[in-house]
N, C-alpha and C positions, 0 to 999 in steps of 0.2 A: 720670622727668625733672622732674616737678613737685617732688618731694621734694629732688632735688639742687639745684634752683633755690632752694628754701626754705632749704636748708642753707647755701648760699653767701650768701644774703641775711642770714641770722642772723649769719654770721661777719663780714660787712661792717658790720652794726650794732654788733656787739661790738667790732670794731676801732675804731669811732668813739668808743666810750666807754672805751677803754683808758686815757685820761687820768684816769678816776675809779677804775677797778678795778686791782688788782695783777695778777690773772690772769684770762684769758678762754680758753674752750676750746669746741670743738664735737666731737660724736661721732656716729657712724653705725654701725648694726649690725643684728643680727637677733635676734628673741626667739622662743623655743620655748615655746608655751603648755603649761602643766602639764595633762595629760589628766585629765578628770573623767568617770569611767565612768557617772555617773548622767545627765548632761545632754549631753555631747559627742556620743553616738551619733545623737541626733535633730537636733542643731545642725550638726555637721560630718561625721558619719559614724562608723561603728563603728571604733574604734582610731585615729581621726584626731586629731592634735594639731597644728594649723597652725603654720607658721613665718611671722612677720610682720616687716616692716621697722620700724626705730625710729631716730629722730634726736633730738638734744638739744643743749643749750648750757648753759654755766655762766659765771657772773660771780662772782669770789671775791677774798678777801683773806687773806693769811697773817698770823698773829699774830707780829709781830716785836718785841713789847714786852718789858719786863723781867720780866713775870709768871712766877712759877715754873711755872704751868700750861703756858705756851708752851715753856719749856725741857724739861719732862718729856715733852711730847707732840710734840717735834721740830717746833715751829712749824707747827701744823696750819692748814689752809685752811678757811674757812667762807664761805658766800655763798648766792646764789639760782640755781636751775636751772629749766630748762623741758625738757619731753620730749614727743614725739609718738609714740604706739604705733599703727601702721597696721593696726588690726583690720579696717578696711573692705576691706583687700586679701585677707582670708581668705575663700575661696569657701564658702558655706553649702550644706548639703544641703537644708535646708528654710528658707523665708522669706528675708528680707533679710540675715540674719547679725547682725553687730555693727558699731557705729560706732567711729571712732578715739577714743582717749583722749588728752586734752591735759592734761599735768600741770605744775604749778608748785609748787616745794617748796624748803625750806631744806635745805642739806646741810653735812656736816662730813667733811672728808677728812684722814686722819692717816697719815703714813708710819711704818712700824716698821723699815724698812731703807732706808738711803741710802748709796750708794757712788759717788763721783765724779758722773757724770751720770745714774746709774740710781737709781730709787726704787721701792719696793714697799710698798703700804699698803692701807687699807680706806676705803670711802666709805659713809656712811649718810645717809639723807634722809627727811624726812616733810613732807607738804603735801597739796594738793588734786589730785584727778584728775577732770577734767571730760569728760563724754561727752554730746553734744547730739543724736545721731541713732541710730536703730536700737535704741533701748532696748526693754525688755520691754513688750509690749502684748498683752492677752488676745485681741485680734482679729487684728491685723496682724503681730505678731511674738511668738507664745506660746512659741517655741523658745528664745529668749534668756532663760534663767533665771539668767544670771550677773550682769547689771547692769540695774537698773530705775529708778535715780535719777540725775539728771544730775551731782550733786555727790557725790564719794566721797573717802575717805581714800586717799592714795598713800603707800606705804612702799617704800623701796628700800634694799638693802644688798648690798655686793659687795667683791671684791678687784680691785685695779688696779695695773698696772706702767707706769712711764713712763721714757723715755730722752731725754736732751737731744740735739736736732739742732744747736743753736747756742746762743749766750748767751741768746737770747730765746724760742726755739721748742723744743717737745718733742712727741714722739709717744707714744701709749700704747695699751694694750689692757686691757680690763676684763671681768669676769664678774660679773653682778649677778642678784639675785632681786628681782622687782617684784611688788607686790600692790596691788590696788584693790578696795575694798568700801565700803558705806555704814554698816557697823556696825549692821545690823538696824533702821535708821531706816525703811526701806521694803523690802518683799519683792516679788519674789524677790531674794535677796542671796547667791548662791553665791560671787560674787567672781571677779576675774580674777587669775590667777597665771601668771608666766612667768619663764624663765631667759634672760637677755640676754647676748650676746657682742658687744662693740663695739670699734671703733677710734676713737682721739681725736687731735686736733691742738690744741695749746695755745700760748698766747702770754703771756709774762710781761712786766711792766713793769720798768724799771730799779730802782724802789723796792724790789723783792723782794731786791735784792742790797745793800741798805743795811747798815752795820755793826750787828751784834747787840748790844744793850745788856747790861750786866751784870745778872744775875738778882738780884732783890730777895728778901728773906726776909719772908714774910707771917705768921710765927709759928705755922705749922701744928704741931699735936700730935695724935698718935694718940688716939682716944677713941671711946666708945660714943655713938651718936646715936639718939634716939627721935623718931619721926614719928607724928603723929596726923592723919588725913586723912578728909575727907568728899567724896563725888562724887555727881553726879546727871546724868541724861540722858534723852532720849526714845527710845523704840524701838517697833516695831510688834509685833503679835500674830501670830506665824507660824501658830498653830493656826487662827485666824480666816481668814487668807489661804488656807490649804489647804482649809478648809471651803467657802469661796466658790468656789474653783477646781473642786471636785468637785460642788458642788450648784447653783451659779449660773452656771456656764459661764465664769467668769473670776475671778481672784484680786482681793481688795480688802484694804485696810489700815485698821486701827484703831490709834490712837497712845496710848501710856501713858508715864508716868515710871517710872524705875527708879533705885535709890540703892545706895550702898555706903559702908561705914565700914571703915577699916583702921588698925591700930596696928602699927608696925614697930620692931624693935630691930636696928640694924646697927652693925657695928664699922668705923670709918673708919681703915684701916691705912695709907693714903697719901692724898695730896690728891685723886687721881683715882678711887679705887676704895674701895668699902665693901661688906660682905657681912653678911647676917643672916637673921632670920626675921620673919614677920609673921602676924598674925591678921586674917582678912578676913571681913566680914559683908556679905551681899548681901540687899537687900530688893526683892521683886517684888510690888508692891501689886495688880497685875492678875492674879494667879495663878488666881483664881476664873473669870476670863474665858477663861483658857487651858483650864481643865477643862470649861467650857461647850461648847467647840468641838472639842476634840481627840478626843472619843468614847472615851476610855480608862476613864472612870468612876473616876478617882483624885481624892481630896481633897487638892489641893495646898496647901502652906503658904507664906506669903510670905517667911519668913526662912530663909536658908541661910548656912552659915559653913564656913570651912576654914582650914588653916594652910599657909604658903607659904615657900619659900626665895627671898630677894630679893638681887639684886646691883645695885648702883648705880655708874654711871660718871658722873663729874662733870667739867665744864670751866668754870672760873669760876663763874658763877651759873646755868648750865644743866646739868641732869642728866637721865639716862635710867636708869630702873630696870626691870629684867626680873625677872619673878616666875614661878615654877612652883609651883602649889599643888595640894593634895588636899582634896577636900571631906570634912569630918567629919560634916556633915549637909546633905542637899540633897533637896528635894522641892517645887521651885517650878514644875515642868513645862517648864523650859527646857533644863536640862542633860540630862535623861532618861538616867539611869544612867551618865553620863560621870563618872568618878572624878577626873580631873585637869582643871585649868584653867590658862590662861596669862594673864599680864598684862604690858603694856608701859606705863610711865608716863613722860611727858615733862614736866618741871617747870622753871619759872623761879623762882629763889629771890630773896627780898628780905631780905638779912641785916640791913639797917637798919630794917626794918619789923617788928620783933618776931620776926625769924627765920621769917617766913611764906613760903609759896610758892603758886603756882597753876599749873595745867597740864591735860593731857589724859590720860585713862586708856582704854586699849584692852584689852578682855577677850575671850578666845577659848577654844574647845575644839578639841582635836586639831590645833592649830596651823593652823586653817583660817580662814574668814571670821570677822570679829569678832562676838562675841555682842552687844556693846554698845560704844558710844563715849560717854564721859562727861567733863564738866568737873569738875576737882577743885580744892579749896583745902585747905591744911594748915599745920601748924606743926611746926618741929623744935625739939628740946630738947637 
């Protein structure tokens, strides 16, 4: 009942700001947690993956400009979204369980099929996932090994379909994958993963039906593009955490900096897509501290490098690059015989500032919780 009240309250507030936004919507659904065989048995029970309630809201604008990006991408919608994942409703086998996650994030919705009042497309979002209660605690809640830090990265991606109910209102259904983790800033950091099925109700403003201007030509030409990038961030030493957990009765964290250098060559075959290869160099200055506490007796080295396939999707000055790489040399004590790595890079480009950019880099192994989150700067040639 409290969540339904909150849902209608959110919708009422969004209705009040309809004069500012083109589109507002609310959704409600259920999320099935992705089972973690290492930690779920003691947290929720053997073979148990809880289903939790979720509610959310979006405030957005469609790009109705004369930009060729808008025409190519069928006038996508972008804006700000909030979501509540009701983890507190999942009964725990041991301890208090987990607390709710409150996410606020930017999103990008694009339709790839539109027919009369029906649309089918995808939604992608990135932002913050906040959790204020029932976090990991070595004394009161040692069973929650998924989240230990109140501020996490929130990533969502899914498919959604909508149908018009009237000139201003539509209803929809969506299927999404949601992830929250802190990028190894603090351990434990197994991360929260879930598949969400939700229903939505949306309201459009009259401005969304304004005449579409004629598309302008921005002089795009196919070309090769070269990117040079430096990134850095802070992360914790998991080996030290595990050592404290085993020998001191509770995990503890020590913090270090980690860096990376990348050089990419991609071919931009259209305004919105480019594909190529990259060389990635990773620097782990604290590898000796990993060797000190993991008990393996291995002499780790600070520099690792690999080669990766990169694909970049771009909309105006915002781009998202996904990379799948293979280590050519790795002995820093973090990957531990993992041959493949994944990267997601979100950039904002400054064409008038010497063609530079800044953004966020997420690196992971086995498509699980991020190994690190870093801030990046770079230049395109």
